[in-house]
C-alpha positions as CSV (number, residue, x, y, z in Angstrom):
1,M,0.0,0.0,0.0
2,P,1.4,3.4,-0.9
3,D,2.2,5.5,2.2
4,S,1.0,9.1,2.9
5,S,3.9,10.7,1.1
6,I,3.1,8.9,-2.1
7,K,-0.6,9.8,-1.7
8,R,0.5,13.4,-1.3
9,C,2.5,13.2,-4.5
10,L,-0.4,11.8,-6.4
11,E,-2.6,14.6,-5.1
12,L,-0.1,17.2,-6.2
13,C,0.0,15.6,-9.7
14,A,-3.8,15.8,-9.9
15,L,-3.8,19.4,-8.7
16,A,-1.2,20.3,-11.3
17,H,-3.3,18.9,-14.0
18,A,-6.5,20.5,-12.7
19,Q,-5.1,24.0,-12.3
20,S,-4.6,24.7,-16.0
21,G,-3.7,28.3,-15.3
22,E,-1.0,27.4,-12.8
23,D,2.7,26.9,-13.7
24,L,3.2,23.2,-14.4
25,T,6.9,23.3,-13.6
26,Y,6.3,24.5,-10.1
27,S,3.9,21.5,-9.5
28,L,6.5,19.1,-10.9
29,T,9.1,20.6,-8.5
30,E,6.8,20.0,-5.6
31,L,6.3,16.4,-6.8
32,R,10.1,15.8,-7.0
33,H,10.5,17.4,-3.5
34,E,8.0,14.9,-2.0
35,L,9.9,12.1,-3.6
36,Q,13.2,13.4,-2.2
37,M,11.7,13.4,1.2
38,L,10.6,9.8,0.8
39,A,14.1,8.8,-0.5
40,H,15.8,10.6,2.4
41,E,13.7,8.8,4.9
42,K,14.5,5.4,3.3
43,S,18.2,6.2,2.8
44,C,18.7,7.0,6.5
45,S,17.3,3.6,7.4
46,A,19.3,1.8,4.7
47,L,22.8,3.3,5.4
48,P,25.2,0.7,6.8
49,S,26.7,1.4,10.1
50,S,29.7,-0.4,11.6
51,N,29.4,1.6,14.8
52,P,25.9,1.9,16.4
53,D,27.1,4.6,18.7
54,L,27.6,7.1,15.8
55,D,25.4,10.1,16.4
56,S,23.3,11.8,13.8
57,D,25.7,14.7,13.3
58,A,28.5,12.3,12.3
59,L,26.2,10.5,9.9
60,T,25.1,13.8,8.4
61,A,28.7,14.9,7.9
62,A,29.4,12.0,5.7
63,P,28.8,12.8,2.0
64,V,25.6,11.0,1.1
65,I,23.7,11.4,-2.2
66,S,20.4,9.9,-3.0
67,M,19.1,9.2,-6.5
68,D,16.2,7.7,-8.3
69,M,16.7,4.7,-10.5
70,A,17.4,6.9,-13.5
71,G,20.3,8.6,-11.8
72,Y,18.7,11.9,-10.9
73,I,19.7,13.3,-7.5
74,T,16.9,13.3,-5.0
75,D,18.7,14.2,-1.8
76,W,22.0,16.0,-1.0
77,N,23.3,16.2,2.5
78,Q,25.6,18.6,4.2
79,G,28.6,16.3,3.7
80,A,28.0,16.3,0.0
81,Q,27.8,20.0,-0.1
82,I,31.1,20.3,1.7
83,M,32.8,17.8,-0.6
84,F,31.5,19.2,-3.9
85,G,30.8,22.8,-3.1
86,Y,27.2,22.7,-4.5
87,S,24.2,23.5,-2.3
88,A,21.3,21.1,-2.1
89,K,19.3,23.5,-4.2
90,E,22.0,23.5,-7.0
91,A,22.4,19.7,-6.9
92,I,18.9,18.2,-6.4
93,G,17.2,17.4,-9.7
94,R,20.4,17.2,-11.7
95,H,21.8,13.9,-13.1
96,I,24.7,12.4,-11.3
97,L,26.9,12.7,-14.4
98,F,27.5,16.4,-13.7
99,L,29.8,15.4,-10.9
100,Y,32.0,13.1,-13.0
101,A,35.5,14.3,-13.7
102,D,35.5,12.7,-17.2
103,I,32.4,11.5,-19.0
104,P,33.5,8.8,-21.5
105,E,31.8,8.4,-24.9
106,D,30.4,5.0,-23.9
107,Q,28.7,6.3,-20.7
108,N,26.9,3.1,-19.9
109,N,30.1,1.3,-19.2
110,E,31.3,3.9,-16.7
111,I,28.3,5.1,-14.7
112,H,28.6,2.9,-11.7
113,E,25.5,4.3,-10.0
114,L,23.2,3.0,-12.7
115,F,24.3,-0.7,-12.5
116,L,23.9,-1.6,-8.9
117,E,22.4,-5.0,-8.2
118,H,22.9,-6.2,-4.7
119,G,25.1,-3.5,-3.1
120,S,28.6,-2.7,-4.0
121,P,32.0,-2.8,-2.5
122,L,34.2,0.3,-2.5
123,I,34.9,1.6,-6.0
124,E,37.7,4.2,-6.6
125,V,36.3,7.0,-8.8
126,R,37.3,10.4,-10.0
127,R,34.9,13.3,-9.4
128,R,34.9,17.1,-10.0
129,R,34.1,19.9,-7.5
130,K,32.2,23.1,-8.3
131,S,35.6,24.9,-8.5
132,G,36.7,22.5,-11.3
133,E,39.2,20.7,-9.2
134,T,39.1,16.9,-9.6
135,F,39.8,14.4,-6.9
136,R,39.7,10.7,-6.1
137,A,37.1,9.2,-3.8
138,N,35.9,5.8,-2.6
139,L,32.3,5.2,-3.6
140,A,29.8,2.7,-1.9
141,L,26.3,2.1,-3.4
142,S,23.2,0.7,-1.9
143,H,19.5,0.4,-3.0
144,I,16.5,2.2,-1.5
145,L,13.7,-0.4,-1.3
146,G,10.0,0.4,-1.3
147,D,7.2,-1.4,0.7
148,A,7.0,-4.2,-1.9
149,N,10.8,-4.7,-1.5
150,E,11.3,-3.2,-5.0
151,A,14.3,-0.8,-5.7
152,I,13.0,2.7,-5.9
153,G,16.3,4.6,-5.6
154,M,20.0,4.5,-4.7
155,V,22.2,5.9,-2.1
156,A,25.9,6.8,-2.8
157,T,28.3,7.3,0.1
158,L,31.6,8.9,-0.7
159,S,34.9,9.4,1.1
160,E,37.7,11.5,-0.4
161,I,41.0,9.8,-0.9
162,A,43.7,12.1,0.3
163,D,46.8,12.7,-1.8
164,R,49.4,10.0,-1.0
165,L,52.2,12.5,-0.8
166,S,52.6,15.9,0.8
167,T,54.1,18.8,-1.2
168,E,57.4,18.3,0.7
169,E,57.3,14.6,0.0
170,K,56.7,15.2,-3.7
171,Q,59.6,17.6,-3.9
172,Q,61.9,15.1,-2.2
173,L,60.7,12.3,-4.4
174,H,61.2,14.3,-7.6
175,A,64.6,15.4,-6.5
176,R,65.5,11.7,-5.8
177,I,64.3,10.6,-9.2
178,I,66.3,13.3,-10.9
179,E,69.5,12.4,-9.0
180,D,69.1,8.7,-9.5
181,S,68.1,8.9,-13.2
182,D,70.4,7.1,-15.8
183,E,70.0,10.2,-18.0
184,G,72.1,13.2,-17.6
185,I,70.3,16.3,-16.5
186,L,71.6,19.9,-16.4
187,I,69.6,23.0,-15.4
188,T,70.6,26.5,-16.4
189,D,69.4,29.9,-15.2
190,T,68.3,32.9,-17.4
191,N,72.0,33.7,-17.9
192,E,72.5,30.2,-19.4
193,L,74.8,29.3,-16.5
194,I,74.6,25.8,-15.1
195,V,73.0,25.8,-11.7
196,S,72.4,22.1,-11.1
197,V,73.5,18.7,-12.5
198,N,72.7,15.2,-11.5
199,S,75.0,12.2,-10.9
200,A,74.4,10.7,-14.4
201,F,75.7,14.0,-15.9
202,S,79.0,13.5,-14.1
203,C,79.2,9.8,-15.1
204,I,78.5,10.6,-18.8
205,T,80.6,13.7,-19.2
206,G,83.3,13.2,-16.7
207,Y,82.7,16.7,-15.1
208,S,81.9,16.8,-11.4
209,A,79.1,19.1,-10.2
210,R,81.6,21.5,-8.8
211,E,83.4,21.7,-12.2
212,A,80.1,22.2,-14.1
213,I,78.1,24.6,-12.0
214,G,78.7,28.2,-13.0
215,Q,79.8,27.2,-16.5
216,T,77.7,27.3,-19.7
217,P,76.6,24.2,-21.6
218,D,79.4,25.1,-24.1
219,L,81.4,23.1,-21.7
220,L,80.2,20.0,-23.6
221,R,80.4,21.6,-27.1
222,S,82.1,19.4,-29.6
223,G,82.6,21.9,-32.4
224,V,81.2,19.5,-35.1
225,H,77.8,21.2,-35.5
226,S,77.0,24.1,-37.8
227,T,76.1,27.6,-36.6
228,D,72.5,27.1,-37.6
229,F,72.2,23.9,-35.6
230,R,73.6,25.6,-32.5
231,A,71.1,28.5,-33.0
232,Q,68.2,26.1,-32.9
233,V,69.4,24.6,-29.6
234,H,70.0,28.1,-28.2
235,A,66.5,29.2,-29.3
236,A,65.0,26.2,-27.5
237,M,66.7,27.3,-24.3
238,Q,65.3,30.8,-24.7
239,G,61.7,29.5,-24.9
240,A,61.2,29.1,-28.7
241,G,59.7,25.6,-28.0
242,A,60.9,22.2,-26.8
243,W,63.6,20.6,-28.9
244,Q,64.6,17.0,-29.3
245,G,67.3,15.5,-31.4
246,E,70.8,13.9,-31.5
247,I,74.0,15.8,-31.1
248,I,77.7,15.1,-30.6
249,G,79.1,16.1,-27.2
250,R,82.6,16.2,-25.8
251,R,83.6,14.5,-22.6
252,K,86.1,16.0,-20.2
253,N,88.8,13.8,-21.6
254,G,88.1,15.1,-25.1
255,E,86.3,12.1,-26.4
256,L,83.4,12.8,-28.7
257,F,80.2,10.9,-28.1
258,P,76.7,10.8,-29.6
259,Q,73.8,11.8,-27.3
260,S,70.0,12.0,-27.5
261,V,68.9,15.3,-26.1
262,S,65.6,16.9,-24.9
263,I,65.6,20.7,-24.1
264,G,62.8,22.5,-22.4
265,I,62.2,25.5,-20.1
266,V,60.5,26.3,-16.8
267,R,58.2,29.3,-16.2
268,N,57.0,30.9,-13.0
269,V,53.4,31.7,-12.1
270,D,53.7,34.9,-14.1
271,G,54.8,33.0,-17.2
272,M,58.4,34.3,-17.1
273,I,61.2,31.9,-18.0
274,T,63.3,31.1,-14.9
275,H,65.3,28.1,-16.0
276,A,66.1,25.8,-18.9
277,Y,66.9,22.1,-18.6
278,S,68.6,19.6,-20.8
279,I,68.0,15.8,-20.4
280,F,70.4,13.7,-22.4
281,S,71.7,10.1,-22.7
282,D,74.8,8.6,-24.1
283,I,73.8,6.5,-27.1
284,S,77.4,5.3,-28.0
285,V,76.5,1.7,-27.4
286,L,73.3,2.1,-29.5
287,R,75.1,3.6,-32.4
288,A,77.9,1.0,-32.1
289,T,75.2,-1.8,-32.2
290,E,73.5,-0.1,-35.2
291,K,76.9,0.1,-37.0
292,R,77.6,-3.6,-36.2
293,M,74.2,-4.5,-37.6
294,Q,75.0,-2.5,-40.8
295,E,78.2,-4.4,-41.1
296,V,76.4,-7.7,-40.7
297,V,73.9,-6.8,-43.3
298,N,76.2,-5.0,-45.8
299,Y,79.7,-6.5,-45.3
300,D,81.3,-9.8,-45.8
301,S,82.2,-11.2,-42.3
302,L,85.3,-12.9,-43.6
303,T,87.1,-10.2,-45.5
304,G,85.3,-7.1,-44.3
305,L,84.6,-6.1,-47.9
306,P,81.1,-5.0,-49.1
307,N,78.9,-8.0,-49.8
308,R,76.8,-8.4,-53.0
309,S,73.8,-6.4,-51.7
310,L,75.9,-3.3,-50.7
311,F,78.0,-3.7,-53.9
312,H,75.0,-3.4,-56.1
313,Q,73.8,-0.3,-54.1
314,L,77.1,1.4,-54.4
315,V,77.5,0.6,-58.1
316,E,74.0,1.8,-59.0
317,Q,74.8,5.1,-57.2
318,A,78.1,5.4,-59.2
319,L,76.4,4.6,-62.5
320,A,73.8,7.3,-61.8
321,T,76.7,9.8,-61.4
322,A,78.4,8.4,-64.5
323,R,75.2,9.0,-66.6
324,R,75.0,12.6,-65.5
325,N,78.7,13.2,-66.2
326,N,78.9,11.0,-69.4
327,D,81.7,9.0,-67.7
328,H,82.8,5.5,-68.6
329,G,83.1,2.6,-66.1
330,A,83.8,-1.1,-65.9
331,L,82.9,-4.1,-63.8
332,L,85.3,-6.9,-63.3
333,V,84.4,-10.4,-62.0
334,I,87.4,-12.3,-60.5
335,D,87.4,-16.0,-59.8
336,L,90.4,-17.6,-58.1
337,N,91.8,-20.6,-59.8
338,R,92.2,-23.9,-57.9
339,F,91.0,-22.3,-54.7
340,T,88.8,-25.4,-54.0
341,S,91.9,-27.6,-54.0
342,V,93.5,-25.4,-51.4
343,N,90.4,-25.4,-49.3
344,D,89.9,-29.2,-49.5
345,S,93.5,-30.2,-49.0
346,L,94.6,-27.7,-46.3
347,G,91.3,-27.0,-44.6
348,H,88.8,-24.1,-44.3
349,D,91.0,-22.1,-41.9
350,V,93.8,-21.8,-44.5
351,G,91.2,-21.2,-47.2
352,D,89.6,-18.4,-45.2
353,E,92.9,-16.7,-44.4
354,L,93.8,-17.0,-48.1
355,L,90.6,-15.1,-49.1
356,R,91.4,-12.4,-46.5
357,Q,94.9,-11.9,-47.8
358,V,93.7,-11.9,-51.4
359,G,91.1,-9.2,-50.6
360,Q,93.8,-7.1,-48.9
361,R,96.1,-7.3,-51.9
362,F,93.3,-6.4,-54.3
363,R,92.4,-3.4,-52.2
364,S,96.0,-2.2,-52.1
365,V,96.2,-1.9,-55.9
366,L,92.8,-0.1,-56.5
367,R,92.0,3.5,-56.1
368,D,90.0,4.7,-53.1
369,E,87.0,5.4,-55.3
370,D,87.0,1.9,-56.9
371,I,84.6,-0.5,-55.3
372,L,85.8,-4.0,-54.3
373,A,83.4,-6.7,-52.9
374,R,83.4,-10.4,-52.2
375,D,80.5,-12.0,-54.1
376,G,80.7,-15.3,-52.3
377,G,83.0,-18.3,-52.3
378,D,86.2,-17.5,-54.1
379,E,84.7,-14.8,-56.3
380,F,85.4,-11.1,-56.1
381,V,83.9,-8.1,-58.0
382,V,85.4,-4.7,-58.8
383,A,83.7,-1.6,-60.1
384,L,85.8,1.0,-61.7
385,V,83.5,4.0,-61.3
386,S,85.3,6.4,-63.7
387,I,87.7,5.5,-66.5
388,H,88.7,7.4,-69.6
389,K,89.1,4.5,-72.0
390,R,87.9,0.9,-72.1
391,E,91.5,-0.3,-72.2
392,H,92.2,1.2,-68.8
393,S,90.2,-1.5,-67.1
394,G,92.5,-4.0,-68.7
395,L,95.5,-2.3,-67.0
396,V,93.7,-2.6,-63.7
397,A,93.1,-6.3,-64.4
398,E,96.8,-6.8,-65.0
399,K,97.5,-5.1,-61.6
400,L,95.1,-7.4,-59.9
401,L,96.7,-10.5,-61.4
402,A,100.2,-9.2,-60.6
403,A,99.1,-8.8,-57.0
404,L,98.7,-12.6,-56.8
405,D,102.2,-13.4,-58.1
406,A,104.0,-13.4,-54.7
407,P,103.2,-16.6,-52.7
408,F,100.8,-16.4,-49.8
409,V,102.4,-17.8,-46.7
410,I,99.8,-19.3,-44.4
411,E,100.6,-21.7,-41.6
412,S,104.0,-22.6,-43.1
413,H,102.4,-23.2,-46.5
414,A,103.6,-21.1,-49.5
415,L,100.5,-21.0,-51.7
416,H,100.5,-19.8,-55.3
417,I,97.1,-18.9,-56.8
418,G,96.0,-17.3,-60.0
419,A,92.7,-15.8,-61.2
420,S,90.4,-15.5,-64.2
421,I,89.0,-12.0,-64.8
422,G,86.1,-11.1,-67.0
423,I,85.5,-7.4,-67.8
424,A,82.3,-5.6,-69.0
425,T,82.4,-1.9,-69.7
426,Y,79.8,0.9,-69.2
427,P,78.0,2.0,-71.3
428,E,79.1,-0.2,-74.2
429,D,78.2,-3.6,-72.7
430,G,75.4,-2.7,-70.3
431,L,73.7,0.1,-68.5
432,D,73.0,-1.4,-65.1
433,T,74.8,-3.4,-62.4
434,A,73.1,-6.7,-63.0
435,A,73.7,-6.7,-66.8
436,L,77.4,-5.6,-66.4
437,Q,78.0,-8.3,-63.8
438,R,76.3,-11.0,-65.9
439,F,78.4,-10.1,-69.0
440,A,81.6,-9.9,-67.0
441,D,80.8,-13.3,-65.6
442,V,80.4,-14.7,-69.1
443,A,83.8,-13.4,-70.1
444,M,85.3,-14.8,-66.9
445,K,83.9,-18.3,-67.5
446,R,85.3,-18.2,-71.1
447,I,88.8,-17.7,-69.9
448,Q,88.4,-20.0,-67.0
449,A,87.4,-22.9,-69.3
450,N,90.9,-22.9,-70.6
451,N,92.3,-23.4,-67.1
452,E,94.3,-20.2,-67.4
453,S,95.0,-17.1,-65.4
454,G,94.3,-13.9,-67.3
455,Y,91.6,-11.4,-68.3
456,L,89.1,-11.2,-71.1
457,F,86.7,-8.4,-72.3
458,F,83.1,-9.3,-72.9
459,S,81.8,-9.2,-76.5
460,S,78.4,-9.6,-78.1
461,E,79.5,-12.9,-79.5
462,M,80.1,-14.2,-76.0
463,N,76.7,-13.1,-75.0
464,V,75.1,-15.1,-77.8
465,R,77.1,-18.1,-76.8
466,A,76.2,-17.6,-73.1
467,K,72.5,-17.4,-74.0
468,E,72.8,-20.6,-75.9
469,Q,74.5,-22.2,-72.8
470,W,71.7,-21.0,-70.5
471,Q,69.1,-22.4,-72.8
472,L,71.0,-25.6,-73.0
473,E,71.2,-25.8,-69.3
474,G,67.4,-25.5,-69.0
475,E,66.9,-28.1,-71.6
476,L,69.3,-30.5,-69.9
477,R,67.5,-30.1,-66.6
478,H,64.3,-31.1,-68.4
479,A,66.0,-34.0,-70.1
480,L,67.0,-35.4,-66.7
481,S,63.4,-35.6,-65.7
482,G,61.9,-36.2,-69.1
483,Q,63.5,-39.5,-70.0
484,E,65.4,-38.0,-72.9
485,L,68.8,-39.4,-71.9
486,R,70.2,-42.8,-73.1
487,L,73.2,-44.9,-72.5
488,H,75.0,-46.5,-75.5
489,Y,77.6,-49.2,-75.0
490,Q,80.9,-49.5,-76.9
491,P,82.3,-53.0,-76.6
492,K,85.8,-53.8,-75.2
493,V,87.4,-56.7,-77.0
494,S,90.2,-59.1,-75.8
495,L,93.2,-59.0,-78.1
496,R,93.9,-62.6,-77.1
497,S,90.5,-64.2,-77.9
498,G,88.7,-61.5,-79.9
499,R,85.7,-61.9,-77.6
500,I,83.6,-59.1,-75.9
501,I,84.8,-58.9,-72.4
502,G,83.3,-55.6,-71.3
503,A,81.9,-52.2,-72.5
504,E,82.0,-48.5,-71.7
505,A,78.7,-46.8,-71.1
506,L,78.5,-43.5,-73.0
507,I,75.7,-41.0,-72.4
508,R,73.6,-39.7,-75.3
509,W,70.8,-37.1,-75.3
510,S,67.8,-37.8,-77.5
511,H,67.0,-34.1,-78.0
512,P,63.4,-33.4,-79.1
513,E,64.6,-30.9,-81.7
514,H,68.2,-31.6,-82.4
515,G,68.1,-35.4,-82.3
516,L,70.9,-37.5,-80.9
517,T,73.3,-35.2,-79.1
518,M,76.8,-36.2,-78.2
519,P,78.2,-35.8,-74.7
520,G,80.8,-33.3,-75.9
521,E,78.0,-30.7,-76.4
522,F,76.5,-30.9,-72.9
523,V,78.8,-32.7,-70.4
524,P,81.2,-29.7,-70.2
525,L,78.2,-27.5,-69.4
526,A,77.1,-30.0,-66.7
527,E,80.7,-29.9,-65.3
528,E,80.3,-26.1,-64.8
529,T,77.1,-26.5,-62.7
530,S,75.7,-28.9,-60.1
531,L,74.1,-30.8,-63.0
532,I,77.1,-33.1,-63.3
533,L,76.1,-34.6,-59.9
534,E,72.6,-35.3,-61.1
535,L,73.9,-36.5,-64.5
536,G,76.4,-38.8,-62.9
537,S,73.9,-40.2,-60.5
538,W,71.6,-41.0,-63.4
539,V,74.4,-42.8,-65.3
540,I,75.2,-44.9,-62.2
541,E,71.5,-45.8,-61.7
542,E,70.9,-46.6,-65.4
543,A,74.0,-48.7,-65.9
544,C,73.1,-50.8,-62.8
545,R,69.5,-51.2,-64.0
546,Q,70.7,-52.3,-67.5
547,I,73.1,-54.9,-66.1
548,R,70.3,-56.3,-64.0
549,V,68.1,-56.6,-67.2
550,W,70.9,-58.4,-69.1
551,M,71.4,-60.8,-66.2
552,D,67.7,-61.5,-65.9
553,A,67.7,-62.3,-69.7
554,G,70.4,-64.9,-69.1
555,L,73.3,-63.0,-70.6
556,E,76.8,-63.7,-69.3
557,P,77.7,-61.0,-66.7
558,I,80.0,-58.5,-68.3
559,P,81.6,-55.5,-66.5
560,I,80.4,-52.1,-67.6
561,A,82.6,-49.0,-67.3
562,I,81.2,-45.6,-66.4
563,N,83.0,-42.3,-66.4
564,L,83.2,-40.3,-63.1
565,S,83.8,-36.6,-62.9
566,A,86.2,-35.2,-60.4
567,R,83.2,-33.3,-58.9
568,Q,81.5,-36.7,-58.2
569,F,84.5,-37.7,-56.0
570,D,82.9,-36.6,-52.7
571,D,82.0,-38.2,-49.4
572,Q,78.7,-39.4,-50.8
573,L,80.1,-41.3,-53.8
574,I,80.5,-44.6,-52.1
575,D,76.9,-44.5,-50.8
576,R,75.6,-43.6,-54.2
577,L,77.4,-46.5,-55.9
578,R,76.6,-49.1,-53.2
579,G,73.0,-47.9,-53.1
580,A,72.6,-48.4,-56.8
581,T,74.2,-51.9,-56.9
582,E,72.2,-53.1,-53.9
583,R,68.9,-51.8,-55.3
584,H,69.5,-53.7,-58.6
585,K,71.2,-56.7,-56.9
586,I,74.4,-56.7,-59.0
587,P,77.9,-57.4,-57.8
588,C,80.2,-54.4,-57.4
589,E,82.8,-56.1,-59.7
590,L,80.5,-55.5,-62.7
591,L,80.7,-51.7,-62.3
592,K,84.1,-50.4,-63.5
593,L,84.9,-46.8,-62.6
594,E,86.8,-44.7,-65.1
595,I,88.6,-41.5,-63.9
596,T,90.9,-39.0,-65.5
597,E,94.4,-37.9,-64.6
598,S,93.3,-34.5,-63.4
599,L,91.5,-36.1,-60.4
600,L,94.8,-37.6,-59.1
601,V,96.3,-34.2,-58.3
602,C,93.2,-32.4,-56.9
603,D,93.6,-33.7,-53.3
604,S,95.7,-36.9,-53.5
605,E,95.4,-37.9,-49.9
606,K,91.6,-37.7,-49.9
607,V,91.3,-39.3,-53.3
608,I,93.5,-42.2,-52.2
609,L,91.3,-42.9,-49.2
610,L,88.2,-42.9,-51.4
611,M,89.7,-45.1,-54.0
612,N,90.9,-47.6,-51.4
613,E,87.4,-47.8,-49.9
614,L,85.9,-48.3,-53.4
615,A,88.4,-51.1,-54.1
616,A,87.6,-52.7,-50.7
617,F,84.0,-52.9,-51.7
618,G,84.9,-54.6,-55.0
619,F,84.7,-51.7,-57.5
620,T,87.5,-51.7,-60.1
621,L,89.2,-48.4,-61.2
622,A,90.5,-47.5,-64.6
623,L,92.6,-44.4,-65.6
624,D,91.1,-42.9,-68.7
625,D,92.9,-40.8,-71.4
626,F,96.2,-41.7,-69.9
627,G,99.1,-39.4,-71.0
628,T,97.0,-36.4,-71.9
629,G,96.7,-34.7,-68.5
630,Y,99.0,-33.9,-65.7
631,S,102.2,-35.9,-65.3
632,S,101.0,-38.4,-62.8
633,L,103.5,-41.2,-63.1
634,A,104.7,-40.7,-59.5
635,Y,101.1,-41.2,-58.3
636,L,100.3,-44.4,-60.1
637,K,101.9,-46.7,-57.5
638,K,99.8,-45.0,-54.8
639,F,96.4,-45.5,-56.4
640,P,94.5,-48.8,-56.6
641,I,94.1,-48.6,-60.3
642,S,93.7,-51.9,-62.2
643,T,93.5,-50.6,-65.8
644,L,95.3,-48.0,-68.0
645,K,93.5,-46.7,-71.1
646,I,95.8,-45.4,-73.9
647,D,94.2,-42.2,-75.3
648,R,93.0,-42.2,-78.9
649,T,95.4,-39.3,-79.7
650,F,98.4,-41.7,-79.3
651,V,96.6,-44.6,-81.1
652,T,95.7,-42.6,-84.2
653,G,99.4,-42.3,-85.4
654,V,100.5,-45.9,-84.9
655,P,102.2,-47.7,-86.5
656,G,103.3,-44.9,-88.9
657,D,104.2,-42.1,-86.4
658,E,107.4,-42.9,-84.5
659,N,106.5,-40.6,-81.5
660,D,103.0,-42.2,-81.1
661,C,104.6,-45.6,-81.3
662,A,107.2,-44.7,-78.7
663,I,104.5,-43.3,-76.3
664,A,102.2,-46.3,-76.8
665,Q,105.1,-48.7,-76.1
666,A,106.1,-46.8,-73.0
667,I,102.6,-46.8,-71.6
668,V,102.2,-50.6,-72.2
669,T,105.6,-51.4,-70.7
670,M,104.9,-49.3,-67.6
671,G,101.5,-50.8,-67.2
672,K,102.9,-54.3,-67.4
673,Q,105.5,-53.5,-64.8
674,L,102.7,-52.2,-62.5
675,R,100.6,-55.3,-63.4
676,Q,97.8,-53.2,-64.8
677,E,95.5,-54.1,-67.7
678,I,96.1,-52.0,-70.8
679,V,93.1,-50.9,-73.0
680,A,93.7,-49.0,-76.3
681,E,90.9,-46.5,-77.3
682,G,90.0,-45.4,-80.7
683,V,91.3,-48.3,-82.7
684,E,89.9,-48.1,-86.2
685,T,92.3,-50.2,-88.4
686,H,93.8,-53.7,-88.5
687,A,97.3,-52.2,-88.6
688,Q,96.7,-50.3,-85.3
689,M,95.2,-53.5,-83.8
690,A,98.2,-55.6,-84.9
691,F,100.7,-53.1,-83.6
692,L,99.0,-52.8,-80.2
693,R,98.6,-56.5,-79.8
694,D,102.3,-57.1,-80.5
695,L,103.2,-54.5,-77.8
696,G,101.2,-56.6,-75.3
697,C,98.0,-54.5,-75.1
698,D,95.2,-56.5,-73.5
699,Q,92.0,-54.9,-75.0
700,L,90.9,-52.6,-77.7
701,Q,87.9,-50.3,-77.9
702,G,87.0,-48.6,-81.2
703,Y,85.2,-48.5,-84.4
704,L,87.3,-51.4,-85.8
705,F,84.9,-53.6,-83.9
706,S,81.9,-51.5,-83.1
707,P,80.8,-47.9,-82.4
708,P,78.7,-47.2,-79.2
709,V,75.4,-49.0,-79.7
710,P,72.0,-49.0,-77.8
711,A,71.6,-51.5,-75.0
712,D,69.5,-54.0,-77.0
713,V,72.0,-54.1,-79.8
714,F,74.8,-54.7,-77.4
715,G,72.8,-57.4,-75.7
716,T,72.4,-59.1,-79.1
717,M,76.1,-58.9,-79.8
718,V,76.9,-60.6,-76.5
719,R,74.2,-63.2,-76.9
720,E,75.6,-64.1,-80.4
721,K,79.1,-64.1,-79.1
722,R,80.3,-61.8,-81.8
723,R,84.1,-61.9,-82.1
724,L,86.9,-59.7,-83.5
725,Q,88.9,-61.2,-86.3
726,L,92.5,-61.1,-85.0
727,D,94.2,-62.4,-88.1
């Protein structure tokens, strides 16, 4: 049942409507006043009290605000008036939001008074007094309940949170923070004289407070900045506005150091400048770290020279200048000859030191403006940013080659090394760094193919050939995966029985456009790239597969020889060979490995170990093209070689050419003394065959008996037991 106050409110409402000539606002005010009185009575009974002995004066002094459920103030006690500065007349009827220090855009998430459910613990809030001052307060909320136990209003009790620090404590704290800061701080007066510094100032600059106070900030002046720059800093200290930046300072010991600085001013209550302050930090370590990062990103860690990325940036900048000035330039690509042998035989430490010393020698013969970089591995690049004639780059190439003449002494080793240099000139050969380097690389590879030291200029003809090579490389990669490669087999015939006792597997390329392509047209290209490893692995796999096919067909097992490149002689060779023989279930003795003399001098100790392991597994080794490469007679007794093959260049002239006859006889005699089997290659006539047989040669291989033939043809020849007519 509504009480008498509510009845009175209803009567006032009816009266307000009935008196049409009376001010309606006044009637509504009376209505709100009656509601306020009701809320006040309820709030007094609802206020929590931890002390029942509190008198009414103490309760009244506590700031208490009553509101309706919409947040409009219905009661305002004396405590609230003291806290906020508003009288009850000014506050009652207004929404609680007018007391908020900050009203956020999303008010519903912040108005604590409107979301009370079952009472609230203390909430720390920020409120605003009539004077505009903001303060922090603890807020407790509770509901006002009607006769039916329904919420008809709210009561907010507040208590102001006093500042945690007094003015004196704040000053002491601020002074402690300044003194203990890691950043240097100096304060100057209106005469720009230093009046205060902190401990970090002394640590960074080396000046004590006694030495600094009374001086001007010029005490730290380095002298490296312009007059305009110093004017900006001076203006900031005179109140032109805060300034931040980096400057170079000078320590007491004269050392220069980079510092990050903030400059500002202090004004009094009248707005007059009383002091200026400078806060700075030593950023030497930061700059050193940045420099180190730049070195890691842009410089070769081994030689300290620019790397490929920085080289391209520098050359592009130089070319831009050359275009404006109509200058000429050149780019040289330098590849060290036989560096891999040094690295493999003497170790990476020696190889690394050799690269460092080579870089130092190259740098010593170049001009300061010339750009030298290491492009990776044993390759260097040089950019001559300004030359008068094309020929001048050739003179520089000669100086670079001459710098390598003296031996490099490293760990008691006296190392001799040469280089192949390709040269491309600007603007004749190219207009950008990438093109110039590509063309210089083409020229370098051309001279390197002849195993010589020297230099060569790029020409358009080289470019045509290089493009053909690039195209061929792409096609060869496709051939490896597209089943375009074949093995043909050239029989080896016994000069005692005339029977086929073996064969050499020779690769052929069934090119979709050019037909059957001989190995001389693509194997050298494969040697220059990693393709030789893929090509060699394919030959091993295919030869083993074909031997298995012949064995399954009932043919007599015959050893098949395959050619190995020097680049295949690595730590994985044995695994590749054993893996193939085991997959196809053939004896290792049926796979004969033919190598060239050049392999014997690459890294003899390593090669001997590999050869001995191969022999231990049952693989037999033959020395191909004997007599055409390096003089390796001294090595023959060290290597487990079972067969010597006389190169066709010595067979062609017998029996008519005395020199060829003498060489052939010497090879056969030496082979017999070493108990090695002798095979003559390229035998095409009966006269050649008869001469070689009389010398004691064991086998022949050549067109006299058969050219290389496909696998099925060779299988038929073996099955039919085809023989060579020896008489």
